[in-house]
N, C-alpha and C positions, 0 to 999 in steps of 0.2 A: 504493501499500498504506502505511495506515495502522499505527500501533502504539499500544497502549497497554498501559501499564507496569501489571506482577504484582511480587507478592514477590521473585521471582527471575527474573523474565525476562518475557515480554512478549506478548501476543493480539496476532498480525499478521493485518487484514483486509482483505482483496482486494478494491475495492469495486465495480469490472467484475462480478466473479464472485458477489458477492452480489444485486448489484441485477439481474442474470438468473436468480436463485435464485428457486424457485415457494412451493415447502415452507416456507422458511427456519427450518426445525428447531434453529437452533444458541440461538434465545434461548431457549425453552422447554423445553429440555435443562438451563438452568444452574441449579444445586440452590439458590444466592445468589440469583437474578436480578439478575445483575450487567449483563447485557445486557436489551437491547428493541430492536425495530424501528423506525427512525426515517426515514423519507427512502428507506425499501426496502433501507439495509443494518444490519446490527447497531452499534446502539451504545453506549456506558456508561446504565444505568439506577439506578448509584450514581454516588457521589462515587470521582473519581479516585484522590483519596489514601486513601480509603476500601479501594480494590481493590490498592491497591499497598502498603498495611502490612497486607494477608494476608483482605482479605474474598474473593476468589478464592483459593479452593483449588487452583487447578491440578490438578483431578480431568482432565479433560480434556473431560466429557460433552460442550460444546460441539463441542471439534474432531471426536470421534468422529459426533455425530449430524454436523454439518456434511459430512463425511467418505461417510457411511453412506446420508443421507436429500436432502442440498440439493446444493451445488456448488462443493464444496471451496473455500470462498473464505476460511474460516477455519482455521487455526492458533497454536497453542501453540509459542514457543521456548523452551524450555528449559535454557538450557548446563549439563551435567553439571563440572563441573571435574575435568579431567584426561583427558576427552573431544573430542576432535577433533571439529571440527562441520561 
């Protein structure tokens, strides 16, 4: 599992699941073009620092596309203070 830091959480990528995904819809779903597919898995198309500083709007578009059309290997972990994980 690989993690990419966002402003308030992180994007978690299960590389084994992503490698087995044929449509790879996560990168196309991102309105900020943060992700691209390289080596069969999603990777950053922008700098990690810009993503961490807020370029990623944490809109969940990549996660929803992955769950509905892909292999379910990408998720956003966005902790909310006061809620148990």
